[in-house]
Structure formats: C-alpha cells, structure tokens
C-alpha positions in Angstrom: 0.0 0.0 0.0 2.9 2.4 0.7 5.7 1.4 -1.6 3.7 0.5 -4.8 2.0 3.9 -5.4 5.4 5.6 -5.1 7.4 3.3 -7.3 4.9 3.1 -10.1 5.5 6.8 -10.7 8.9 5.8 -12.0 8.9 2.1 -12.8 6.4 -0.1 -14.7 3.9 -1.9 -12.4 4.7 -5.3 -13.9 8.3 -4.8 -12.7 7.4 -3.2 -9.3 5.1 -5.9 -8.0 7.6 -8.9 -8.6 10.4 -6.9 -7.2 8.5 -6.1 -4.0 7.5 -9.7 -3.8 11.1 -10.7 -3.4 11.5 -8.1 -0.6 8.3 -9.4 1.0 9.7 -12.9 1.2 12.6 -11.7 3.3 10.8 -9.2 5.6 7.6 -11.3 6.3 9.7 -14.3 7.1 11.7 -12.3 9.6 8.5 -11.0 11.2 6.2 -14.0 10.9 8.5 -16.8 12.1 9.2 -15.0 15.4 5.7 -15.9 16.7 4.8 -19.0 14.8 3.2 -20.6 17.8 0.6 -17.9 18.0 -0.7 -18.4 14.5 -4.3 -19.5 14.1 -3.9 -22.5 11.9 -7.6 -23.0 11.3 -7.9 -19.5 9.9 -4.7 -19.9 7.9 -5.9 -23.2 6.3 -9.3 -21.6 5.7 -7.9 -18.7 3.7 -5.1 -20.4 1.7 -7.1 -22.3 -0.9 -9.1 -19.3 -1.9 -6.1 -17.0 -1.8 -4.3 -19.3 -4.3 -7.2 -19.1 -6.7 -7.1 -15.3 -6.4 -3.4 -15.2 -6.9 -3.7 -17.3 -10.1 -6.4 -14.9 -11.5 -4.5 -11.7 -10.5 -1.3 -13.0 -12.1 -3.0 -13.6 -15.4 -4.4 -10.1 -15.4 -1.1 -8.5 -14.4 0.7 -10.3 -17.3 -1.9 -9.5 -20.0 -3.7 -6.2 -19.2 -2.5 -2.8 -20.3 -0.6 -0.9 -17.6 -2.8 2.2 -17.6 -5.9 0.3 -16.6 -4.0 -1.5 -13.8 -2.8 1.9 -12.5 -6.4 3.2 -12.6 -7.4 0.1 -10.6 -4.6 0.6 -8.1 -5.4 4.3 -7.6 -9.1 3.5 -7.0 -8.2 0.6 -4.6 -5.9 2.8 -2.5 -8.5 5.6 -2.3 -11.3 3.1 -1.4 -9.1 1.7 1.4 -8.2 5.2 2.6 -11.9 6.2 2.6 -12.9 3.1 4.5 -10.2 3.7 7.1 -11.5 7.3 7.6 -15.1 6.2 7.9 -14.8 3.0 10.0 -14.2 3.3 13.7 -10.9 2.0 15.0 -12.9 -0.1 17.5 -13.0 -3.8 16.8 -16.2 -4.8 14.9 -18.4 -7.8 15.7 -17.1 -11.2 14.7 -17.7 -12.1 11.1 -18.8 -15.5 9.8 -16.3 -18.2 8.6 -17.8 -18.1 5.2 -16.3 -14.6 4.6 -12.9 -16.4 4.2 -14.0 -17.2 0.6 -14.3 -13.6 -0.8 -11.5 -12.5 1.5 -9.1 -15.1 0.2 -10.0 -14.6 -3.5 -10.1 -10.8 -3.5 -7.0 -10.6 -1.3 -5.2 -13.0 -3.6 -6.2 -11.0 -6.7 -5.0 -7.7 -5.2 -1.8 -9.3 -3.9 -0.9 -10.5 -7.4 -1.9 -7.3 -9.1 -0.6 -4.7 -6.8 1.1 -6.5 -3.8 -1.6 -4.9 -1.7 -3.8 -7.8 -0.5 -2.9 -7.2 3.2 -5.8 -4.8 3.9 -8.3 -7.4 2.6 -6.9 -10.1 4.9 -6.8 -7.6 7.8 -10.4 -6.8 7.4 -11.4 -10.4 7.7 -8.9 -11.6 10.4 -9.5 -8.6 12.6 -13.1 -9.7 13.0 -12.1 -13.4 13.6 -9.2 -13.1 16.0 -9.9 -10.9 19.1 -6.4 -11.6 20.6 -4.0 -9.1 19.2 -0.9 -11.4 19.3 -2.8 -14.1 17.5 -4.0 -11.7 14.9 -0.6 -10.2 14.2 1.1 -13.6 14.0 -1.7 -14.9 11.7 -1.7 -11.9 9.3 2.1 -12.2 9.0 1.7 -15.9 8.2 -1.0 -15.2 5.6 1.1 -12.6 3.9 4.1 -15.0 3.8 1.9 -17.7 2.3 0.6 -15.2 -0.2 4.2 -14.3 -1.1 5.2 -18.0 -1.7 2.0 -18.5 -3.9 2.8 -15.4 -5.9 6.4 -16.5 -6.3 5.3 -19.7 -8.0 2.6 -17.9 -10.1 5.0 -15.2 -11.2 7.7 -17.7 -12.1 5.2 -19.6 -14.3 4.0 -16.4 -16.1 7.5 -15.1 -16.9 7.2 -12.0 -14.6 10.2 -13.2 -12.5 12.4 -13.5 -15.7 12.5 -9.8 -16.3 15.9 -8.3 -16.9 17.4 -6.5 -13.9 14.7 -7.7 -11.6 17.0 -9.6 -9.2 19.5 -6.7 -9.3 16.8 -4.2 -8.4 15.6 -6.3 -5.5 19.1 -6.7 -4.3 19.6 -3.0 -4.4 16.4 -2.3 -2.5 16.8 -5.0 0.1 19.2 -3.1 2.5 16.8 -0.1 2.5 13.9 -2.4 3.2 15.7 -4.0 6.2 16.7 -0.5 7.5 13.1 0.5 7.3 12.0 -2.6 9.1 14.5 -2.0 11.9 13.5 1.6 12.3 9.8 0.7 12.4 10.4 -1.9 15.0 12.1 0.6 17.2 9.6 3.4 16.7 6.5 1.1 17.1 6.6 1.5 20.9 7.4 5.3 20.8 4.9 6.7 18.4 1.1 6.5 19.1 -0.8 4.3 16.7 -3.3 7.2 16.0 -0.5 9.5 14.9 0.9 6.8 12.5 -2.6 6.1 11.2 -3.3 9.8 10.5 0.0 10.3 8.7 -0.4 7.1 6.7 -3.9 8.0 5.6 -2.8 11.4 4.4 0.0 9.8 2.5 -2.1 7.1 1.0 -4.8 9.5 -0.1 -2.3 11.7 -1.9 -0.5 8.8 -3.5 -3.8 7.2 -4.6 -4.7 10.4 -6.5 -1.3 10.6 -8.2 -1.5 7.0 -9.3 -5.1 7.4 -10.6 -4.1 10.6 -12.5 -1.0 8.8 -14.0 -3.2 5.9 -15.2 -5.8 8.2 -16.7 -3.2 10.4 -18.5 -1.2 7.5 -20.0 -1.6 7.0 -23.8 
C-alpha cells in the first residue's frame, strides 16, 4: 500500500510488483516466524485455498492487461481503502462468519498478485475473527508470507520473474527495506498508533490520487 504507489511513478507496475514480492519474502519471514506458535492454523488453512485461486487470477491479469488500466485500478483501490479507514471506527467490529474467508481469500489473492496490496483485505477479515492481538498479528504475517510464496510460484510460471534486472533491483532495494523494518520496530513503541494512522492515511490519499491521474493520462 505504501511502496507501490510511489514506485509506479517511475517504474512499470509489472516490474514493481515482482520486485517487492522478493522483498516481502525476506521481511515477512523475519516478522512472521518469530511468533509462529501464536498463528491461528484453522484461519490460515481456511484462507489459503481461496487465496491461491485469487493469486492465479490476478497474475493472469497482471501479465496481460495494459498498464494504464492497472494503474487506474490501483489508484481506486488505494482511495477506497483510505476512505474506508477514515469512515470506519478503530474499535474492533463484531465477529464475522467463517464463510467470509471465501471472498477475503479470493479478493486478497487478486490484489496481492496485481498490486502487492492484499494485506488490507486479509486484515479486514482476520481482525473480525481473532480478538487476541498477538494471535491476529502472527496470523496476518503468516497469511502474507503464504501469499508471497504462492505469488512467487505464479510469477515464475507467467514469466514475470524472468524480467531483466529484476534480481538486481531487488538486491539494491533490500538493504533499505531492512533498515526501514529495523526503524519501524524501534519506533513502534514510541509513536502513538493514532499518529501513525493519520500520517499514513494522508500519504495514501495523496499517492492514490497521483497513481489514478497517471493511469488516466497515459496513452
């Protein structure tokens, strides 16, 4: 949600998403495996089959659809997520039914493959299924890691991982990603979540508008 809208201003979306996937594999493994014992395995197993179906569909679209329409879709998605966050209370909502794992998995898989931004979809579902914050955080990290592995296989099969300079770009970006992860881990206890949330929403709103305009103005 943060990196993709910035990078697509300078780099094609079909290059950005696979590159960030390689970074995701490193960072989510570092975060997720720390608390593997807290992961809700029933929720993980419930989401994964539908997530894989969504990833397959999203990968096909990413490889074949013109970039401008993908950018328009990304811009609209970011703006919708930003608007939802502004309108919905931060308080935990009522528990949702297990059946919502089907659309959450499919839609999250599609957006993960298309834009690397399926996390908010999984979060909306799991936050209403797992009331314990440690269990929720561990499970969402495991879901994103599973999504990254599924996308890796799908991107390899579609040729998206065979792009020239992809590995070099990921290797160049990895140290900065790890520095950001370390800084975020240190600041997590020092900055209020409300302040981070407000700053992030302002940033996402602005970046969503920029991406949408870039897509609409492309020829």
